[in-house]
All heavy atoms as a GROMACS GRO file, in nm:
protein
  607
    1MET      N    1   8.722  10.695   7.031
    1MET     CA    2   8.679  10.571   7.092
    1MET      C    3   8.783  10.520   7.195
    1MET      O    4   8.747  10.480   7.301
    1MET     CB    5   8.656  10.468   6.980
    1MET     CG    6   8.601  10.337   7.030
    1MET     SD    7   8.432  10.360   7.080
    1MET     CE    8   8.378  10.198   7.086
    2VAL      N    9   8.912  10.520   7.155
    2VAL     CA   10   9.019  10.476   7.247
    2VAL      C   11   9.031  10.570   7.365
    2VAL      O   12   9.046  10.527   7.479
    2VAL     CB   13   9.154  10.465   7.171
    2VAL    CG1   14   9.267  10.437   7.265
    2VAL    CG2   15   9.145  10.358   7.063
    3LYS      N   16   9.018  10.699   7.337
    3LYS     CA   17   9.026  10.798   7.443
    3LYS      C   18   8.914  10.777   7.546
    3LYS      O   19   8.939  10.786   7.667
    3LYS     CB   20   9.012  10.938   7.383
    3LYS     CG   21   9.064  11.048   7.468
    3LYS     CD   22   9.043  11.182   7.397
    3LYS     CE   23   9.175  11.253   7.385
    3LYS     NZ   24   9.159  11.384   7.329
    4ARG      N   25   8.797  10.744   7.501
    4ARG     CA   26   8.683  10.719   7.591
    4ARG      C   27   8.707  10.594   7.674
    4ARG      O   28   8.679  10.592   7.794
    4ARG     CB   29   8.556  10.704   7.507
    4ARG     CG   30   8.433  10.689   7.589
    4ARG     CD   31   8.314  10.687   7.501
    4ARG     NE   32   8.194  10.677   7.581
    4ARG     CZ   33   8.075  10.664   7.532
    4ARG    NH1   34   8.056  10.660   7.400
    4ARG    NH2   35   7.971  10.653   7.611
    5ALA      N   36   8.762  10.487   7.613
    5ALA     CA   37   8.793  10.365   7.686
    5ALA      C   38   8.898  10.389   7.794
    5ALA      O   39   8.886  10.341   7.907
    5ALA     CB   40   8.838  10.257   7.589
    6VAL      N   41   9.003  10.465   7.760
    6VAL     CA   42   9.108  10.496   7.856
    6VAL      C   43   9.050  10.578   7.974
    6VAL      O   44   9.083  10.551   8.089
    6VAL     CB   45   9.226  10.571   7.788
    6VAL    CG1   46   9.324  10.627   7.889
    6VAL    CG2   47   9.294  10.480   7.688
    7ARG      N   48   8.966  10.671   7.944
    7ARG     CA   49   8.903  10.754   8.048
    7ARG      C   50   8.817  10.665   8.140
    7ARG      O   51   8.819  10.680   8.260
    7ARG     CB   52   8.819  10.864   7.984
    7ARG     CG   53   8.776  10.967   8.083
    7ARG     CD   54   8.706  11.083   8.020
    7ARG     NE   55   8.702  11.070   7.874
    7ARG     CZ   56   8.648  11.156   7.795
    7ARG    NH1   57   8.589  11.262   7.844
    7ARG    NH2   58   8.645  11.138   7.664
    8SER      N   59   8.742  10.574   8.079
    8SER     CA   60   8.657  10.483   8.158
    8SER      C   61   8.740  10.394   8.250
    8SER      O   62   8.708  10.376   8.366
    8SER     CB   63   8.572  10.396   8.067
    8SER     OG   64   8.481  10.472   7.995
    9VAL      N   65   8.851  10.342   8.199
    9VAL     CA   66   8.940  10.260   8.280
    9VAL      C   67   9.002  10.343   8.392
    9VAL      O   68   9.014  10.298   8.506
    9VAL     CB   69   9.049  10.193   8.193
    9VAL    CG1   70   9.154  10.129   8.279
    9VAL    CG2   71   8.986  10.088   8.098
   10GLY      N   72   9.036  10.467   8.361
   10GLY     CA   73   9.091  10.557   8.460
   10GLY      C   74   8.994  10.580   8.576
   10GLY      O   75   9.029  10.576   8.693
   11TRP      N   76   8.868  10.606   8.543
   11TRP     CA   77   8.766  10.625   8.644
   11TRP      C   78   8.743  10.496   8.727
   11TRP      O   79   8.724  10.503   8.848
   11TRP     CB   80   8.635  10.674   8.586
   11TRP     CG   81   8.635  10.822   8.563
   11TRP    CD1   82   8.636  10.886   8.443
   11TRP    CD2   83   8.636  10.921   8.664
   11TRP    NE1   84   8.640  11.021   8.463
   11TRP    CE2   85   8.637  11.047   8.599
   11TRP    CE3   86   8.637  10.921   8.802
   11TRP    CZ2   87   8.641  11.167   8.669
   11TRP    CZ3   88   8.639  11.039   8.870
   11TRP    CH2   89   8.641  11.163   8.804
   12LEU      N   90   8.749  10.384   8.661
   12LEU     CA   91   8.733  10.256   8.731
   12LEU      C   92   8.843  10.239   8.834
   12LEU      O   93   8.818  10.200   8.949
   12LEU     CB   94   8.732  10.140   8.633
   12LEU     CG   95   8.720  10.002   8.694
   12LEU    CD1   96   8.587   9.986   8.766
   12LEU    CD2   97   8.733   9.896   8.586
   13VAL      N   98   8.965  10.271   8.797
   13VAL     CA   99   9.080  10.261   8.889
   13VAL      C  100   9.062  10.358   9.006
   13VAL      O  101   9.085  10.322   9.122
   13VAL     CB  102   9.212  10.287   8.814
   13VAL    CG1  103   9.327  10.304   8.914
   13VAL    CG2  104   9.242  10.175   8.716
   14VAL      N  105   9.019  10.478   8.978
   14VAL     CA  106   8.995  10.580   9.085
   14VAL      C  107   8.889  10.527   9.184
   14VAL      O  108   8.905  10.537   9.305
   14VAL     CB  109   8.956  10.714   9.024
   14VAL    CG1  110   8.904  10.808   9.133
   14VAL    CG2  111   9.074  10.778   8.951
   15ILE      N  112   8.781  10.473   9.130
   15ILE     CA  113   8.673  10.422   9.215
   15ILE      C  114   8.722  10.306   9.302
   15ILE      O  115   8.691  10.298   9.420
   15ILE     CB  116   8.550  10.385   9.130
   15ILE    CG1  117   8.487  10.513   9.074
   15ILE    CG2  118   8.450  10.303   9.209
   15ILE    CD1  119   8.382  10.487   8.966
   16LEU      N  120   8.795  10.214   9.241
   16LEU     CA  121   8.843  10.097   9.316
   16LEU      C  122   8.943  10.139   9.425
   16LEU      O  123   8.933  10.092   9.539
   16LEU     CB  124   8.910   9.996   9.222
   16LEU     CG  125   8.816   9.920   9.130
   16LEU    CD1  126   8.895   9.836   9.032
   16LEU    CD2  127   8.719   9.835   9.210
   17VAL      N  128   9.035  10.228   9.394
   17VAL     CA  129   9.130  10.275   9.494
   17VAL      C  130   9.058  10.348   9.608
   17VAL      O  131   9.088  10.328   9.725
   17VAL     CB  132   9.238  10.364   9.428
   17VAL    CG1  133   9.322  10.436   9.533
   17VAL    CG2  134   9.327  10.279   9.338
   18GLY      N  135   8.961  10.430   9.571
   18GLY     CA  136   8.883  10.502   9.674
   18GLY      C  137   8.806  10.408   9.762
   18GLY      O  138   8.798  10.428   9.884
   19THR      N  139   8.747  10.304   9.706
   19THR     CA  140   8.671  10.208   9.784
   19THR      C  141   8.762  10.132   9.880
   19THR      O  142   8.729  10.116   9.997
   19THR     CB  143   8.599  10.108   9.688
   19THR    OG1  144   8.511  10.183   9.604
   19THR    CG2  145   8.519  10.007   9.766
   20VAL      N  146   8.877  10.087   9.831
   20VAL     CA  147   8.969  10.016   9.921
   20VAL      C  148   9.021  10.107  10.032
   20VAL      O  149   9.026  10.070  10.148
   20VAL     CB  150   9.089   9.958   9.840
   20VAL    CG1  151   9.198   9.908   9.929
   20VAL    CG2  152   9.038   9.847   9.747
   21ALA      N  153   9.054  10.232   9.997
   21ALA     CA  154   9.103  10.328  10.100
   21ALA      C  155   8.995  10.354  10.203
   21ALA      O  156   9.023  10.360  10.324
   21ALA     CB  157   9.146  10.456  10.032
   22SER      N  158   8.872  10.367  10.160
   22SER     CA  159   8.762  10.393  10.250
   22SER      C  160   8.739  10.273  10.345
   22SER      O  161   8.719  10.289  10.464
   22SER     CB  162   8.631  10.422  10.173
   22SER     OG  163   8.524  10.437  10.260
   23ALA      N  164   8.744  10.153  10.288
   23ALA     CA  165   8.726  10.032  10.367
   23ALA      C  166   8.837  10.021  10.475
   23ALA      O  167   8.809   9.993  10.592
   23ALA     CB  168   8.726   9.908  10.279
   24LEU      N  169   8.960  10.044  10.433
   24LEU     CA  170   9.069  10.037  10.530
   24LEU      C  171   9.058  10.142  10.638
   24LEU      O  172   9.088  10.116  10.755
   24LEU     CB  173   9.205  10.050  10.459
   24LEU     CG  174   9.245   9.934  10.368
   24LEU    CD1  175   9.373   9.966  10.294
   24LEU    CD2  176   9.259   9.806  10.450
   25HIS      N  177   9.012  10.260  10.602
   25HIS     CA  178   8.992  10.367  10.702
   25HIS      C  179   8.882  10.330  10.801
   25HIS      O  180   8.897  10.345  10.922
   25HIS     CB  181   8.958  10.498  10.633
   25HIS     CG  182   8.915  10.604  10.727
   25HIS    ND1  183   9.004  10.667  10.811
   25HIS    CD2  184   8.792  10.655  10.753
   25HIS    CE1  185   8.936  10.755  10.886
   25HIS    NE2  186   8.809  10.750  10.852
   26HIS      N  187   8.769  10.281  10.750
   26HIS     CA  188   8.654  10.252  10.836
   26HIS      C  189   8.668  10.128  10.920
   26HIS      O  190   8.602  10.113  11.024
   26HIS     CB  191   8.526  10.248  10.752
   26HIS     CG  192   8.484  10.385  10.708
   26HIS    ND1  193   8.521  10.434  10.587
   26HIS    CD2  194   8.413  10.480  10.768
   26HIS    CE1  195   8.473  10.557  10.574
   26HIS    NE2  196   8.406  10.587  10.684
   27VAL      N  197   8.757  10.036  10.882
   27VAL     CA  198   8.777   9.917  10.963
   27VAL      C  199   8.841   9.958  11.096
   27VAL      O  200   8.819   9.890  11.197
   27VAL     CB  201   8.869   9.818  10.885
   27VAL    CG1  202   8.946   9.727  10.977
   27VAL    CG2  203   8.784   9.735  10.794
   28GLY      N  204   8.910  10.068  11.103
   28GLY     CA  205   8.971  10.112  11.226
   28GLY      C  206   8.876  10.180  11.325
   28GLY      O  207   8.911  10.205  11.439
   29THR      N  208   8.752  10.202  11.283
   29THR     CA  209   8.654  10.264  11.372
   29THR      C  210   8.586  10.156  11.455
   29THR      O  211   8.583  10.038  11.416
   29THR     CB  212   8.547  10.343  11.295
   29THR    OG1  213   8.472  10.250  11.215
   29THR    CG2  214   8.609  10.448  11.203
   30PRO      N  215   8.528  10.189  11.570
   30PRO     CA  216   8.458  10.090  11.651
   30PRO      C  217   8.348  10.014  11.573
   30PRO      O  218   8.336   9.893  11.586
   30PRO     CB  219   8.400  10.172  11.769
   30PRO     CG  220   8.496  10.285  11.781
   30PRO     CD  221   8.535  10.320  11.639
   31LYS      N  222   8.268  10.085  11.496
   31LYS     CA  223   8.161  10.020  11.421
   31LYS      C  224   8.220   9.931  11.314
   31LYS      O  225   8.169   9.823  11.288
   31LYS     CB  226   8.067  10.123  11.359
   31LYS     CG  227   7.974  10.188  11.459
   31LYS     CD  228   7.876  10.278  11.390
   31LYS     CE  229   7.782  10.340  11.492
   31LYS     NZ  230   7.683  10.426  11.428
   32GLY      N  231   8.324   9.976  11.247
   32GLY     CA  232   8.387   9.895  11.143
   32GLY      C  233   8.449   9.770  11.203
   32GLY      O  234   8.440   9.661  11.147
   33ARG      N  235   8.515   9.784  11.317
   33ARG     CA  236   8.577   9.672  11.386
   33ARG      C  237   8.470   9.571  11.428
   33ARG      O  238   8.485   9.450  11.411
   33ARG     CB  239   8.654   9.719  11.507
   33ARG     CG  240   8.737   9.612  11.572
   33ARG     CD  241   8.832   9.662  11.682
   33ARG     NE  242   8.792   9.781  11.752
   33ARG     CZ  243   8.845   9.903  11.732
   33ARG    NH1  244   8.930   9.923  11.637
   33ARG    NH2  245   8.802  10.006  11.803
   34ALA      N  246   8.355   9.621  11.481
   34ALA     CA  247   8.247   9.532  11.523
   34ALA      C  248   8.188   9.457  11.402
   34ALA      O  249   8.161   9.336  11.411
   34ALA     CB  250   8.137   9.611  11.592
   35ALA      N  251   8.170   9.526  11.291
   35ALA     CA  252   8.117   9.460  11.172
   35ALA      C  253   8.212   9.355  11.118
   35ALA      O  254   8.171   9.245  11.083
   35ALA     CB  255   8.086   9.565  11.064
   36LEU      N  256   8.341   9.388  11.113
   36LEU     CA  257   8.440   9.290  11.066
   36LEU      C  258   8.448   9.171  11.160
   36LEU      O  259   8.453   9.058  11.114
   36LEU     CB  260   8.578   9.359  11.057
   36LEU     CG  261   8.689   9.265  11.012
   36LEU    CD1  262   8.670   9.223  10.867
   36LEU    CD2  263   8.822   9.332  11.030
   37CYS      N  264   8.446   9.196  11.289
   37CYS     CA  265   8.454   9.088  11.388
   37CYS      C  266   8.332   8.997  11.377
   37CYS      O  267   8.344   8.875  11.381
   37CYS     CB  268   8.461   9.149  11.526
   37CYS     SG  269   8.569   9.059  11.636
   38ALA      N  270   8.214   9.057  11.358
   38ALA     CA  271   8.091   8.975  11.346
   38ALA      C  272   8.099   8.889  11.221
   38ALA      O  273   8.061   8.770  11.223
   38ALA     CB  274   7.969   9.067  11.342
   39GLU      N  275   8.146   8.944  11.111
   39GLU     CA  276   8.157   8.867  10.987
   39GLU      C  277   8.263   8.759  11.000
   39GLU      O  278   8.243   8.646  10.955
   39GLU     CB  279   8.189   8.960  10.869
   39GLU     CG  280   8.196   8.890  10.737
   39GLU     CD  281   8.066   8.827  10.695
   39GLU    OE1  282   7.959   8.873  10.737
   39GLU    OE2  283   8.071   8.729  10.617
   40LEU      N  284   8.374   8.791  11.063
   40LEU     CA  285   8.480   8.692  11.085
   40LEU      C  286   8.429   8.576  11.169
   40LEU      O  287   8.451   8.459  11.136
   40LEU     CB  288   8.600   8.760  11.153
   40LEU     CG  289   8.721   8.674  11.183
   40LEU    CD1  290   8.782   8.621  11.054
   40LEU    CD2  291   8.822   8.754  11.261
   41GLN      N  292   8.360   8.608  11.278
   41GLN     CA  293   8.306   8.502  11.365
   41GLN      C  294   8.206   8.417  11.290
   41GLN      O  295   8.205   8.294  11.300
   41GLN     CB  296   8.243   8.561  11.491
   41GLN     CG  297   8.195   8.456  11.587
   41GLN     CD  298   8.159   8.512  11.722
   41GLN    OE1  299   8.184   8.629  11.748
   41GLN    NE2  300   8.104   8.430  11.806
   42SER      N  301   8.119   8.479  11.210
   42SER     CA  302   8.020   8.407  11.132
   42SER      C  303   8.085   8.310  11.033
   42SER      O  304   8.047   8.195  11.021
   42SER     CB  305   7.931   8.507  11.061
   42SER     OG  306   7.847   8.440  10.970
   43GLN      N  307   8.185   8.361  10.961
   43GLN     CA  308   8.254   8.278  10.860
   43GLN      C  309   8.330   8.163  10.926
   43GLN      O  310   8.328   8.050  10.875
   43GLN     CB  311   8.348   8.364  10.776
   43GLN     CG  312   8.278   8.465  10.689
   43GLN     CD  313   8.192   8.400  10.581
   43GLN    OE1  314   8.228   8.301  10.522
   43GLN    NE2  315   8.076   8.458  10.555
   44LEU      N  316   8.400   8.192  11.034
   44LEU     CA  317   8.478   8.086  11.103
   44LEU      C  318   8.382   7.985  11.168
   44LEU      O  319   8.410   7.864  11.165
   44LEU     CB  320   8.573   8.147  11.205
   44LEU     CG  321   8.689   8.225  11.150
   44LEU    CD1  322   8.768   8.291  11.262
   44LEU    CD2  323   8.781   8.134  11.069
   45SER      N  324   8.275   8.030  11.228
   45SER     CA  325   8.180   7.937  11.292
   45SER      C  326   8.115   7.841  11.192
   45SER      O  327   8.083   7.727  11.228
   45SER     CB  328   8.073   8.017  11.363
   45SER     OG  329   8.124   8.084  11.474
   46ALA      N  330   8.100   7.885  11.070
   46ALA     CA  331   8.040   7.803  10.968
   46ALA      C  332   8.131   7.685  10.929
   46ALA      O  333   8.086   7.587  10.873
   46ALA     CB  334   8.004   7.885  10.844
   47THR      N  335   8.261   7.696  10.964
   47THR     CA  336   8.354   7.594  10.925
   47THR      C  337   8.378   7.486  11.032
   47THR      O  338   8.445   7.387  11.008
   47THR     CB  339   8.493   7.653  10.887
   47THR    OG1  340   8.548   7.713  11.004
   47THR    CG2  341   8.480   7.755  10.778
   48VAL      N  342   8.322   7.508  11.151
   48VAL     CA  343   8.342   7.411  11.261
   48VAL      C  344   8.208   7.369  11.317
   48VAL      O  345   8.106   7.442  11.310
   48VAL     CB  346   8.427   7.473  11.375
   48VAL    CG1  347   8.566   7.504  11.328
   48VAL    CG2  348   8.363   7.594  11.436
   49GLU      N  349   8.206   7.249  11.375
   49GLU     CA  350   8.089   7.207  11.451
   49GLU      C  351   8.101   7.266  11.592
   49GLU      O  352   8.209   7.278  11.644
   49GLU     CB  353   8.081   7.054  11.459
   49GLU     CG  354   8.057   6.988  11.324
   49GLU     CD  355   8.043   6.840  11.336
   49GLU    OE1  356   8.001   6.791  11.443
   49GLU    OE2  357   8.069   6.773  11.237
   50GLY      N  358   7.991   7.302  11.647
   50GLY     CA  359   7.995   7.363  11.780
   50GLY      C  360   7.989   7.516  11.769
   50GLY      O  361   7.936   7.570  11.672
   51THR      N  362   8.043   7.583  11.868
   51THR     CA  363   8.036   7.729  11.875
   51THR      C  364   8.178   7.789  11.886
   51THR      O  365   8.258   7.740  11.962
   51THR     CB  366   7.954   7.773  11.997
   51THR    OG1  367   7.827   7.708  11.992
   51THR    CG2  368   7.934   7.921  11.999
   52LEU      N  369   8.200   7.892  11.809
   52LEU     CA  370   8.327   7.964  11.816
   52LEU      C  371   8.292   8.109  11.858
   52LEU      O  372   8.210   8.175  11.794
   52LEU     CB  373   8.396   7.968  11.681
   52LEU     CG  374   8.525   8.048  11.674
   52LEU    CD1  375   8.636   7.975  11.750
   52LEU    CD2  376   8.565   8.070  11.531
   53THR      N  377   8.350   8.154  11.968
   53THR     CA  378   8.332   8.292  12.011
   53THR      C  379   8.468   8.359  12.015
   53THR      O  380   8.572   8.296  12.044
   53THR     CB  381   8.268   8.303  12.151
   53THR    OG1  382   8.348   8.230  12.245
   53THR    CG2  383   8.127   8.244  12.150
   54LEU      N  384   8.470   8.489  11.985
   54LEU     CA  385   8.592   8.563  11.984
   54LEU      C  386   8.567   8.710  12.003
   54LEU      O  387   8.453   8.758  11.990
   54LEU     CB  388   8.670   8.538  11.854
   54LEU     CG  389   8.598   8.563  11.722
   54LEU    CD1  390   8.610   8.706  11.676
   54LEU    CD2  391   8.652   8.470  11.616
   55ARG      N  392   8.673   8.782  12.036
   55ARG     CA  393   8.663   8.929  12.047
   55ARG      C  394   8.782   8.989  11.970
   55ARG      O  395   8.895   8.946  11.989
   55ARG     CB  396   8.671   8.973  12.192
   55ARG     CG  397   8.660   9.122  12.212
   55ARG     CD  398   8.655   9.158  12.358
   55ARG     NE  399   8.772   9.114  12.430
   55ARG     CZ  400   8.866   9.196  12.479
   55ARG    NH1  401   8.854   9.324  12.464
   55ARG    NH2  402   8.971   9.149  12.540
   56CYS      N  403   8.755   9.082  11.883
   56CYS     CA  404   8.863   9.147  11.808
   56CYS      C  405   8.924   9.256  11.896
   56CYS      O  406   8.856   9.348  11.938
   56CYS     CB  407   8.806   9.212  11.680
   56CYS     SG  408   8.755   9.092  11.558
   57GLU      N  409   9.051   9.242  11.922
   57GLU     CA  410   9.122   9.340  12.002
   57GLU      C  411   9.172   9.458  11.917
   57GLU      O  412   9.157   9.572  11.953
   57GLU     CB  413   9.240   9.271  12.071
   57GLU     CG  414   9.315   9.360  12.165
   57GLU     CD  415   9.240   9.393  12.290
   57GLU    OE1  416   9.144   9.324  12.326
   57GLU    OE2  417   9.272   9.494  12.353
   58ARG      N  418   9.232   9.422  11.803
   58ARG     CA  419   9.286   9.526  11.715
   58ARG      C  420   9.273   9.480  11.573
   58ARG      O  421   9.295   9.364  11.539
   58ARG     CB  422   9.432   9.551  11.749
   58ARG     CG  423   9.492   9.664  11.675
   58ARG     CD  424   9.629   9.700  11.724
   58ARG     NE  425   9.706   9.586  11.768
   58ARG     CZ  426   9.836   9.586  11.788
   58ARG    NH1  427   9.904   9.697  11.769
   58ARG    NH2  428   9.899   9.479  11.825
   59VAL      N  429   9.232   9.572  11.486
   59VAL     CA  430   9.219   9.542  11.343
   59VAL      C  431   9.306   9.642  11.268
   59VAL      O  432   9.291   9.762  11.286
   59VAL     CB  433   9.070   9.555  11.297
   59VAL    CG1  434   9.059   9.533  11.147
   59VAL    CG2  435   8.982   9.460  11.373
   60GLU      N  436   9.395   9.590  11.186
   60GLU     CA  437   9.480   9.674  11.103
   60GLU      C  438   9.474   9.620  10.962
   60GLU      O  439   9.414   9.515  10.936
   60GLU     CB  440   9.622   9.676  11.156
   60GLU     CG  441   9.630   9.743  11.295
   60GLU     CD  442   9.771   9.761  11.343
   60GLU    OE1  443   9.865   9.753  11.262
   60GLU    OE2  444   9.785   9.788  11.463
   61ALA      N  445   9.534   9.689  10.871
   61ALA     CA  446   9.527   9.651  10.727
   61ALA      C  447   9.585   9.514  10.702
   61ALA      O  448   9.539   9.442  10.617
   61ALA     CB  449   9.598   9.756  10.642
   62ASP      N  450   9.688   9.476  10.779
   62ASP     CA  451   9.756   9.348  10.749
   62ASP      C  452   9.733   9.239  10.850
   62ASP      O  453   9.784   9.128  10.834
   62ASP     CB  454   9.906   9.374  10.732
   62ASP     CG  455   9.969   9.432  10.856
   62ASP    OD1  456   9.896   9.479  10.945
   62ASP    OD2  457  10.094   9.430  10.865
   63HIS      N  458   9.660   9.264  10.959
   63HIS     CA  459   9.633   9.158  11.057
   63HIS      C  460   9.517   9.195  11.148
   63HIS      O  461   9.478   9.310  11.160
   63HIS     CB  462   9.759   9.124  11.137
   63HIS     CG  463   9.796   9.230  11.239
   63HIS    ND1  464   9.867   9.342  11.205
   63HIS    CD2  465   9.773   9.236  11.369
   63HIS    CE1  466   9.883   9.416  11.312
   63HIS    NE2  467   9.828   9.354  11.416
   64VAL      N  468   9.466   9.091  11.213
   64VAL     CA  469   9.359   9.107  11.313
   64VAL      C  470   9.408   9.038  11.442
   64VAL      O  471   9.451   8.923  11.437
   64VAL     CB  472   9.227   9.042  11.266
   64VAL    CG1  473   9.121   9.050  11.372
   64VAL    CG2  474   9.179   9.104  11.138
   65GLU      N  475   9.402   9.109  11.553
   65GLU     CA  476   9.439   9.049  11.681
   65GLU      C  477   9.314   9.010  11.755
   65GLU      O  478   9.225   9.093  11.778
   65GLU     CB  479   9.518   9.153  11.763
   65GLU     CG  480   9.572   9.099  11.893
   65GLU     CD  481   9.651   9.201  11.968
   65GLU    OE1  482   9.730   9.274  11.904
   65GLU    OE2  483   9.636   9.210  12.091
   66LEU      N  484   9.304   8.882  11.792
   66LEU     CA  485   9.187   8.829  11.858
   66LEU      C  486   9.216   8.801  12.006
   66LEU      O  487   9.326   8.762  12.040
   66LEU     CB  488   9.138   8.700  11.790
   66LEU     CG  489   9.109   8.708  11.641
   66LEU    CD1  490   9.078   8.570  11.587
   66LEU    CD2  491   8.996   8.804  11.616
   67ARG      N  492   9.115   8.814  12.088
   67ARG     CA  493   9.122   8.780  12.231
   67ARG      C  494   8.998   8.700  12.268
   67ARG      O  495   8.900   8.701  12.196
   67ARG     CB  496   9.121   8.908  12.319
   67ARG     CG  497   9.234   9.000  12.293
   67ARG     CD  498   9.355   8.956  12.368
   67ARG     NE  499   9.463   9.053  12.335
   67ARG     CZ  500   9.574   9.060  12.399
   67ARG    NH1  501   9.598   8.979  12.496
   67ARG    NH2  502   9.665   9.146  12.363
   68ASN      N  503   9.006   8.630  12.378
   68ASN     CA  504   8.894   8.551  12.430
   68ASN      C  505   8.835   8.458  12.327
   68ASN      O  506   8.714   8.446  12.312
   68ASN     CB  507   8.786   8.643  12.486
   68ASN     CG  508   8.835   8.734  12.597
   68ASN    OD1  509   8.934   8.702  12.664
   68ASN    ND2  510   8.771   8.845  12.615
   69VAL      N  511   8.920   8.388  12.254
   69VAL     CA  512   8.875   8.293  12.155
   69VAL      C  513   8.842   8.162  12.228
   69VAL      O  514   8.919   8.112  12.306
   69VAL     CB  515   8.985   8.266  12.047
   69VAL    CG1  516   8.938   8.163  11.950
   69VAL    CG2  517   9.022   8.396  11.980
   70ARG      N  518   8.722   8.112  12.199
   70ARG     CA  519   8.678   7.986  12.264
   70ARG      C  520   8.603   7.901  12.166
   70ARG      O  521   8.515   7.948  12.095
   70ARG     CB  522   8.586   8.019  12.384
   70ARG     CG  523   8.537   7.892  12.453
   70ARG     CD  524   8.446   7.926  12.568
   70ARG     NE  525   8.532   7.985  12.672
   70ARG     CZ  526   8.493   7.995  12.798
   70ARG    NH1  527   8.375   7.954  12.834
   70ARG    NH2  528   8.574   8.046  12.887
   71LEU      N  529   8.641   7.774  12.160
   71LEU     CA  530   8.572   7.674  12.075
   71LEU      C  531   8.503   7.578  12.166
   71LEU      O  532   8.566   7.514  12.250
   71LEU     CB  533   8.674   7.606  11.984
   71LEU     CG  534   8.619   7.496  11.893
   71LEU    CD1  535   8.514   7.556  11.796
   71LEU    CD2  536   8.732   7.430  11.815
   72THR      N  537   8.370   7.566  12.146
   72THR     CA  538   8.289   7.477  12.230
   72THR      C  539   8.225   7.372  12.141
   72THR      O  540   8.175   7.401  12.032
   72THR     CB  541   8.180   7.562  12.301
   72THR    OG1  542   8.239   7.670  12.365
   72THR    CG2  543   8.107   7.478  12.404
   73SER      N  544   8.221   7.248  12.191
   73SER     CA  545   8.160   7.137  12.115
   73SER      C  546   8.007   7.156  12.112
   73SER      O  547   7.952   7.231  12.192
   73SER     CB  548   8.197   7.004  12.182
   73SER     OG  549   8.125   6.988  12.302
   74PRO      N  550   7.939   7.083  12.024
   74PRO     CA  551   7.793   7.090  12.021
   74PRO      C  552   7.731   7.048  12.154
   74PRO      O  553   7.620   7.094  12.185
   74PRO     CB  554   7.755   6.991  11.909
   74PRO     CG  555   7.874   6.987  11.822
   74PRO     CD  556   7.993   7.002  11.914
   75GLU      N  557   7.801   6.969  12.233
   75GLU     CA  558   7.748   6.926  12.366
   75GLU      C  559   7.775   7.030  12.474
   75GLU      O  560   7.728   7.014  12.586
   75GLU     CB  561   7.811   6.793  12.406
   75GLU     CG  562   7.772   6.676  12.318
   75GLU     CD  563   7.852   6.672  12.188
   75GLU    OE1  564   7.969   6.717  12.183
   75GLU    OE2  565   7.795   6.627  12.090
   76GLY      N  566   7.852   7.134  12.443
   76GLY     CA  567   7.882   7.238  12.541
   76GLY      C  568   8.017   7.228  12.606
   76GLY      O  569   8.048   7.310  12.693
   77THR      N  570   8.097   7.130  12.572
   77THR     CA  571   8.230   7.115  12.630
   77THR      C  572   8.329   7.212  12.564
   77THR      O  573   8.332   7.223  12.441
   77THR     CB  574   8.283   6.971  12.608
   77THR    OG1  575   8.185   6.880  12.659
   77THR    CG2  576   8.414   6.949  12.676
   78THR      N  577   8.407   7.282  12.646
   78THR     CA  578   8.506   7.374  12.592
   78THR      C  579   8.621   7.291  12.535
   78THR      O  580   8.682   7.212  12.604
   78THR     CB  581   8.560   7.469  12.702
   78THR    OG1  582   8.452   7.547  12.752
   78THR    CG2  583   8.666   7.561  12.647
   79LEU      N  584   8.648   7.308  12.406
   79LEU     CA  585   8.754   7.233  12.338
   79LEU      C  586   8.884   7.311  12.331
   79LEU      O  587   8.990   7.254  12.338
   79LEU     CB  588   8.708   7.198  12.197
   79LEU     CG  589   8.581   7.114  12.187
   79LEU    CD1  590   8.538   7.101  12.040
   79LEU    CD2  591   8.604   6.979  12.249
   80ALA      N  592   8.876   7.441  12.316
   80ALA     CA  593   8.995   7.526  12.307
   80ALA      C  594   8.964   7.665  12.364
   80ALA      O  595   8.851   7.714  12.349
   80ALA     CB  596   9.042   7.535  12.164
   81ARG      N  597   9.066   7.721  12.423
   81ARG     CA  598   9.052   7.855  12.483
   81ARG      C  599   9.167   7.940  12.442
   81ARG      O  600   9.278   7.902  12.437
   81ARG     CB  601   9.050   7.846  12.632
   81ARG     CG  602   8.920   7.869  12.691
   81ARG     CD  603   8.932   7.862  12.837
   81ARG     NE  604   8.850   7.967  12.891
   81ARG     CZ  605   8.819   7.978  13.016
   81ARG    NH1  606   8.869   7.893  13.103
   81ARG    NH2  607   8.746   8.073  13.056
   0.00000   0.00000   0.00000
């Protein structure tokens, strides 16, 4: 019984490590970067009134470099660039 539980936990760790490694690898691809950027823009836009636009320049495991970030008021006035 204990042996089976240890084996199950071992497989769980292998699956989690594999999933994280795969995610980090695919974030570096153009499609992965586009998906991450779209999700980032969606999440950030939900926290502000108006419109937030951005472009992901570089995505790495420990940071994201953004370019062309613009915050526009609901009336269309540019608030930050």
